[in-house]
C-alpha positions as CSV (number, residue, x, y, z in Angstrom):
1,M,118.1,101.6,193.3
2,P,120.2,102.9,190.4
3,R,118.2,106.2,188.3
4,R,117.3,105.8,184.7
5,P,119.2,108.6,182.4
6,A,117.0,111.5,181.2
7,A,115.1,111.1,178.0
8,W,116.2,113.4,175.5
9,P,113.2,116.2,174.9
10,V,111.4,114.9,171.9
11,S,108.8,116.8,169.6
12,R,105.6,116.2,169.0
13,A,105.9,115.9,165.1
14,T,108.9,113.4,165.5
15,A,106.8,111.6,168.5
16,R,104.1,111.1,165.5
17,E,106.3,110.1,162.4
18,T,108.3,107.4,164.9
19,I,104.4,105.9,165.8
20,H,103.1,106.1,162.2
21,R,106.6,103.8,161.5
22,A,105.5,101.0,164.1
23,A,102.2,101.1,162.8
24,E,103.3,100.5,159.1
25,R,105.8,97.8,160.2
26,R,102.8,96.1,162.4
27,N,100.4,96.2,159.5
28,P,102.5,96.8,156.0
29,P,100.3,98.5,153.3
30,A,99.1,95.4,151.2
31,A,100.7,95.3,147.5
32,S,98.7,96.5,144.3
33,S,97.4,93.6,141.9
34,Q,98.2,96.2,139.1
35,P,102.1,96.3,138.1
36,A,103.4,99.6,138.5
37,S,104.5,100.0,134.6
38,A,100.9,99.3,133.7
39,S,98.9,101.5,131.7
40,V,95.9,102.4,129.8
41,P,96.3,100.7,126.1
42,P,96.3,103.8,123.4
43,R,93.2,104.4,121.7
44,R,93.2,103.2,118.0
45,P,93.5,106.0,115.8
46,V,90.6,106.8,113.5
47,P,91.8,106.6,109.8
48,D,91.1,109.5,107.6
49,P,88.9,109.3,104.7
50,D,90.9,107.6,102.4
51,E,92.8,104.8,105.0
52,A,88.8,104.7,105.8
53,A,87.8,103.7,102.5
54,A,90.8,101.3,101.6
55,L,90.2,99.7,105.0
56,V,86.7,99.2,104.2
57,H,87.5,97.8,100.6
58,R,89.7,95.2,101.8
59,L,87.2,94.0,104.9
60,A,84.9,94.0,102.2
61,G,87.0,91.7,100.1
62,E,87.2,89.8,102.7
63,Q,83.9,89.2,103.6
64,A,83.2,88.3,99.6
65,V,85.4,85.4,99.7
66,A,84.4,84.2,103.2
67,R,80.5,84.2,102.0
68,G,81.6,83.1,98.5
69,H,79.9,85.8,96.4
70,R,80.0,89.6,96.3
71,L,76.9,90.2,97.8
72,L,77.6,91.4,101.2
73,D,76.4,92.2,105.0
74,P,76.5,95.9,105.3
75,R,75.7,95.5,109.0
76,A,78.5,92.8,109.7
77,L,81.0,95.0,107.2
78,E,80.4,98.1,109.8
79,E,80.9,96.1,112.7
80,A,84.0,95.3,111.4
81,A,85.4,98.6,110.2
82,A,84.2,99.8,113.7
83,A,86.7,97.4,115.2
84,E,89.4,98.9,113.0
85,G,88.2,102.6,114.1
86,V,85.9,103.7,111.5
87,G,82.4,105.3,112.9
88,H,79.2,105.0,111.2
89,D,79.3,108.6,109.7
90,R,83.3,108.0,108.3
91,F,82.3,104.1,107.3
92,L,79.3,105.4,105.2
93,A,81.4,108.0,103.6
94,A,83.7,105.2,102.5
95,V,81.0,103.4,101.2
96,L,80.0,106.2,99.4
97,A,83.0,106.8,97.9
98,L,83.6,103.9,96.6
99,A,80.1,103.7,95.1
100,G,81.6,106.8,93.4
101,E,84.9,104.7,91.9
102,R,82.4,102.0,90.9
103,M,83.8,99.4,93.4
104,V,80.3,98.4,95.1
105,N,76.9,99.1,94.4
106,V,74.8,100.4,97.1
107,H,71.3,101.4,98.2
108,T,70.8,103.3,100.8
109,F,67.4,104.4,103.1
110,A,66.9,107.9,104.5
111,S,71.0,108.7,103.8
112,S,72.0,106.8,106.2
113,L,71.2,103.3,106.5
114,I,72.7,100.7,103.8
115,T,69.9,98.5,102.6
116,L,72.1,96.5,99.9
117,L,75.4,96.7,99.1
118,R,77.6,94.7,96.5
119,L,81.2,94.5,95.4
120,T,81.6,94.9,91.8
121,E,83.4,92.8,89.6
122,D,86.3,95.4,88.9
123,G,85.7,96.2,92.5
124,F,86.6,92.5,93.7
125,R,89.4,92.6,91.3
126,H,90.8,95.7,92.6
127,V,90.8,94.0,96.4
128,L,92.4,90.6,94.9
129,T,95.5,92.8,93.0
130,T,96.5,94.5,96.3
131,T,95.9,92.3,98.6
132,R,96.9,88.8,96.5
133,G,100.8,89.1,95.3
134,D,100.3,85.6,94.2
135,L,97.5,86.2,91.9
136,D,99.9,85.8,88.6
137,A,100.7,82.5,90.2
138,V,97.5,81.5,90.4
139,R,96.3,82.5,87.0
140,R,99.1,80.3,85.6
141,R,98.1,77.3,87.7
142,L,94.4,78.2,86.0
143,L,96.0,78.1,82.7
144,D,98.0,75.1,82.9
145,T,94.9,73.3,84.6
146,L,92.9,74.4,82.0
147,R,95.3,73.1,78.9
148,A,95.5,69.6,80.8
149,E,92.1,69.5,80.9
150,A,91.5,70.5,77.2
151,A,93.5,68.1,75.8
152,S,91.9,65.4,77.6
153,E,88.4,66.3,77.9
154,S,85.1,66.6,75.5
155,P,83.4,70.7,75.3
156,G,81.3,70.5,77.7
157,W,83.1,69.0,81.0
158,T,82.8,70.3,84.5
159,V,85.4,70.5,86.9
160,D,85.9,71.6,90.6
161,L,88.9,74.5,89.4
162,A,88.5,75.8,93.0
163,G,89.3,72.2,94.4
164,V,92.3,71.6,92.5
165,L,93.8,74.9,92.4
166,G,93.1,75.0,96.5
167,E,91.5,78.9,96.3
168,P,88.4,80.0,97.0
169,R,85.8,79.8,94.3
170,L,84.9,83.1,93.9
171,V,88.8,84.0,93.3
172,V,88.5,81.5,90.5
173,E,85.4,82.3,88.7
174,V,87.1,86.6,88.8
175,L,90.3,85.0,87.0
176,L,87.3,82.9,84.7
177,D,86.1,86.5,83.7
178,E,89.2,87.8,82.6
179,L,89.7,84.6,80.2
180,R,86.1,84.9,79.2
181,D,86.3,88.8,78.6
182,Q,89.9,88.4,76.5
183,G,87.7,85.8,74.3
184,R,90.0,83.0,75.5
185,L,87.0,81.2,77.4
186,V,83.3,80.5,77.3
187,F,82.1,78.8,81.1
188,T,79.2,78.3,83.1
189,N,77.9,77.4,86.5
190,A,77.8,73.6,87.2
191,P,76.3,72.6,90.8
192,G,78.2,71.3,93.5
193,G,80.6,74.7,92.9
194,R,81.9,73.1,89.5
195,F,82.8,74.9,86.5
196,R,81.3,73.7,83.0
197,I,84.3,74.6,80.2
198,H,82.5,75.2,77.0
199,R,85.3,76.1,75.2
200,F,89.2,77.2,75.7
201,G,91.8,78.1,73.5
């Protein structure tokens, strides 16, 4: 019977490595469900005080348009600001800074709870001028509409200017206020979101 060739001496470390590799071939490691390139998204940077005030002002204008009036919901506004990285203390500081610039009227309780918050006319107008690049075009369309209506209507007529212009009623009201302040228009609010035009010229 032929003799088997003698085996080369094998160290214990080499034997362990051989066994480990064989086990990996029989039971390969489970693939990770997390992509190798995946990473934790970076945290949203916290705005500095000036940026926070500008952000809160913009959000206040958006809320006013959605609600149809300048009286705001402080809690909803703070939640919207928090989603943009503005915490409670910085939100309160931003609101007080806007109040100092007469952009908002604010009442607080115990110095940290806002009980009433309202955009002033100037505050809402400022939001419009900084966020609506087409505001001059809307003004021109409003004037054209008023001229056309005045040519065919008697004083005291009512018109749904928001519907005619396709703009939020609050935006139209601000533009009408400008004409009133210039002495060019006398108007009052009418039922159904309409405006009653008493004089235009």
